[in-house]
C-alpha positions, 0 to 999 in steps of 0.5 A: 500500500501507499501512504495516505492521500487525504487529510482531515483537520478539525479547526476553528472557523476563525482560524480557517478564515484567517489562514488564507490571508496570513502566514501560518506557523506550523510546528509539532511536539510530542503531543500534537501538531501546533498551528499558529500556537494552538494544538490541533486534533487533525482529521484528514482525507485523501483525494487525488487530483488525477483520479477525478476531473477539475469540474468534480474538485469543488464538489468533492472538497465541499462534501469532504468539508461537510463531512468534517474534513478540514484538510485534503491530502494528495500525492504528486504523480511523477509519471503523469507530470513528466511523461517524457524526460524534461517534458512536463504536463500540468494541464487538465486534471493534472493541474496540481496548482489549481487543485491546491487552490481549490482546496484553499478556496474552500478554507481547508488545509492541504498535505502534499505527498511529493514522494515522488514514489507514491505506490497508490496502485498507480502505474509503476508506482508513479515513476515514469517508465523512461526513468527505467531506461536511463543508463546505469540507474537503480531506483530508491537507493544511493545511485547518482542517476536516480537521485539527480532525477528525483531531486530535479522533480521534487525541486520542480514541485517545491518551486512551483508551490513556492512561486504560488505561495501555497506553503503555510509558511507563506500563508498558503494551505499546505501544512505538511509535506512528505518525501519518499513513501513506505520505504521502511517496508522494503529498506532491508532489500537495499542493505546499507545503501538503503539507509544512506539513501534514506538520510539523503532523502531527509537532507534533500527535503530539509534543504528546500526550506519550505517552512513546514514539517516533513513526514515519512510514512512507515519509516521507523528509522526516519532521521530527525527532524522527519516525523515518522507516521503509521499506515494500516487498518489500525494504528492505535498501538503505534509509537513514533520513533522520537518523543518529540514527534506527534502520533500520526496516522497517514493512511487509515484504509477505509476499504481496499482496492480491486484487482481483476478477478478479485471480489468487492471489498467492504469495510464497515462504518462501525469498524472504521469509526472504532479504529479512529476513536481508538487512535485518538483515545490512545494519544493520536493527533493526526489521522488521514483516511486513505481514501476519502474519495478514491475515484477512477483510474482513467487512461492507463494509470491503473498499476498493480499489475491487474488493478481495475479501472475503478478505485472506489476503495469503499471510501466515504465519497464513492467513485462517482462523488456520491456520499457513501452512506452510512460511512460518510455520515457515521464518521461525520458524527465522530468528527464533530464529537472529537472536534468538540473535545479538541482543547482537552485532548491536546492540552489535558492530562491523561489517565488510562484505566484497564478494566480487564478483558480488553476493556479500558478507559482513557480520561483527559482532564484540563482545568475543570473539564474532563473527557472520557473514552470507554473502549471495548476491544473484545470481539464478542462480549459487550461490557459494562463500565462503572465510572464515577457512579455511572454505569455504561454499556459498551458493545463489543469492538466499540468505543464510547465517547463522553465529552463530559465523562457523564453522558455518552454522545457517540458510540462507534457501533451505534450508527445513527445515519442513513444507509443509501442504496444506490441504483442505476437508471436507464438513459432517458435521453434515448432508448439505449442500447437499441438507439446506439448504431455501431460502426466498426473497423478491424485493427490491421494486423496482417503486415505484422502477423504475416510479415513480421514488419517492425521498426526496430530489431535486436538479437534478443528478447527485450523487456517491454519497458524499453518502449517507455510505456506509451501503450499496453502493446508490444509485438515480438516477431521472428522467423524460423527456417526449417526443412524436413531434415531438421532434427526438430521436425516432427508431427508433434511440435509445439510453441512454448513461451515464458511470459510476464506480459501480462497477456500473450496472443500468439500467431504462427504463419498468420494464424491465430494460435491462442492467448493466455494471461496471468492472475493477480499476484502470479504474473509469470506463466508458460504458454504452450500450444501445438503448432504445424510448421511449414518447410522453409520460412515460418513466421512467429508473432507474439503480442504482449499486452500489459495491464498496469506495471508493478507498483509496489515491493522491493526493487519492483522497478526491475521486475521483467515485463513482456516476454523475458523468454525463453521462446522455444519450439519443441519437437517430440518423437516418441519419448524424445524431445528436441528443443530449439530456443529462439530467444537469441534469434533476430527479433523485430519489434513494433510498438502499439496498434495501428489504430492507436497510431491513427488515433481512432479514438479521437473525434478529430481523427483523419481516418473517420471515413474508413469505418464500416456500417455493414456486417457488424461483427461480434466476438471478433478479436482486435476490432474497433467499434464506434457509436454516437449517443446523447448524454443522459439527462439530469445531473447524476453521475453517468456510468457506461455498462460494458456487459457483453464485451471481452477486454479492451479500452474505451474512450468518450469524445477522445477522453480515455475511460480506462481499460475494461475487462467485464469478461473477467469474473470475480472468484466464485468463493468467499462471499456471504449472504449474511450481514457483515459482522464489524467485530474483530480485526478487519482485512481485505478478505473480510466482508467481500461480495460480487462472487462469480460476477464481472469484476467490473461491469460499470465504468465512470464517465464524468459529465465533463467528458460529454457535451450537450449534443452528439457524443462519441464512444469508441471501443477497442475490443482485444478479446472479442465481444458483443457491443449490442448491450452497451448503454449509458446509465445514471447513478443515484440514491434509490432507497434511503434506510435510516437508523437512529437510537433513542433520543438521536435524530434521524436524517434522511436525504435523497441527495437532490431528489424528493422522497417519494414514499415511506416504505417502512417505519418503526420505533421500538426494536425493529429487525432485519436489514435495509430492504427487508425490515420487520417490526420487532417485539415492541413498538411505539403507540403512535403510527410511525409510518404516518409520522414519517410520511407527514415529515418526509414525503415530497422533501429532499431531506427530513429529520425526526427525533427517535423518542417516545415524545414523538412516537409514543410510549413503548413496552420495550423495557430494557430493550434498546429502542431505535427508529428504523425507516425505509424511504423511497427516492 
């Protein structure tokens, strides 16, 4: 994993107002981050600018602020900004300065993780692939070539930010900066040179004199004055390596990423809240959600290999920018409670009490004020805490927060916010998919496959990275002359290829032989198929296709990509096998596809006239498809349904939507129909769904990619598929299921649309889940359904207090009462 990306700060509004105009002094001690002389509890959220569009930024940042986040953390993506050496790009969704100023305009702070290694499940970990081809270079170690390039890029970013006066020392929003990323996870692989490189990173960063603290995540031996920080599901037990450093959590993983062939991961709102509350209970001062908004791997930015186009991450703001409820709302409530206790948490005296059986209390006292955390880390047993004459029930795997040490205001296991069930709706602008009229054209591979014509040649197999990753595709071509007297000649011959491509398509004498691909986590494979060769010249053509380059691990940059070989012809005669190794033959290479060279995906391609309308093929490999469509009505996010296709790449009006692969089904096993139990330590194999279904069927199309009139969709289909089912839909809240414990307020929202009906309402002990609620053993005397219908129907939002004053007395006795509502949007 990479270090955190989003940063949540809780700061008083007066301070937020002032920091835009005046220089902000940022420092730290062993207790907290100090801003303008005041210690702060900082809650942050990661949002990465390339994974969304500039038009989305203000809305995402505003929703983050509404959720209690007052700082945004982002990586800086070296390969995006310097795709070719000394050729820079800071336009469009790569406009880092615009992104930082958008944060500032919303009155939030920023955390800048320059890296420039970022991991982030991003292609090649954020390193530009041309860096691999610099002579005598070694990454992330004491190597002059690498350090010169790293310092050049880091200096470029720092100078740009300084010029715009965006560091807090200049009155800007950036209060923390990061150099390197999770190097501590791999430093042992680099020996003594690794430690020397780490010291160099620290010295290089400090020499830039940015006037704010530098951080290093997952770096227990970070040299002073660097602040080492923690990444993980839980960081409450983390201790910084210096008593002068505050306890900081740069990546609280709100979910997990998806790989092709993998299931959908889910981390419950209760567990994320438990992790955050435990962290602040035990002295935490800074916590960042990774991710707060994950977004989309547009283009070819997904790394891995085998990371999906979606980077939703089960984040509080989903891939499309919608509120992921109840996670967003449950955390917002927690943020508000922590902010109310900020002064006591950062200045108060601390007392810890161990009640045994994983139950504890932490009391913060400042003058006459006391704030309490009651924590129960037991995974099965609820606990009763007796404190100062009060008795408090703390459910298993939860934390209760009492800002005055008397009244429980928040418990991480008690969710008092709605659950939003998102639905997809057809494109009302036209009757799709019937309305989509497709044209097509083949990818012209005849010259390549039959004649092996390439632009360069070598007497060895090359690593695919030599092509600087300008495309997923590299053709490997050689010829073999045989006669029937050759010892290898037989009626039983095969072609065997050792590949790491991650996909291989093989052709012999112009005929398609077959394809093979790896699975996530195991990228080396052996392709072997029977072949028939001709006397004389035989053409062997191999197409290697990548699905994102390795982004993590020790020396990940030198892991071979493409066809490392050997490539062999095997002749079998009885029990005898004769092998002819073609690896040292003369190989010809061609980079990419002809359709890519011709920019068939572009609206202004010069080859618009060569598309064919007749005899539309299906299940045909290496085929381009094009259609026009009307943008869906309304303002809801738009998704492209690519059910029925194999694997390829999609563009809307020339904008890359990313790689698609709906034919790759998620693993069959491991899913459960039962509700996820939030209790117990989380990992990415817990609470998974989507077994046996397409890993990813829906692909985000930002509205900024579309126009009001006619839009163009282009697909390159690599495996073969049927575009007849392709269509555009919108995503919105279909059902809002509310839950509130007694004396808490329930708030329902359809996010911009009116509530059309109340399907269920009960105050007492209702049972079941959203979509299948039932009344329990006790119920308020008043008609809950009528009360909610009167309060909510026809409104975009509504709120009702869950109390007997509203719903009438009950006969629930000691049963915990709550209000449950299911509203239709």
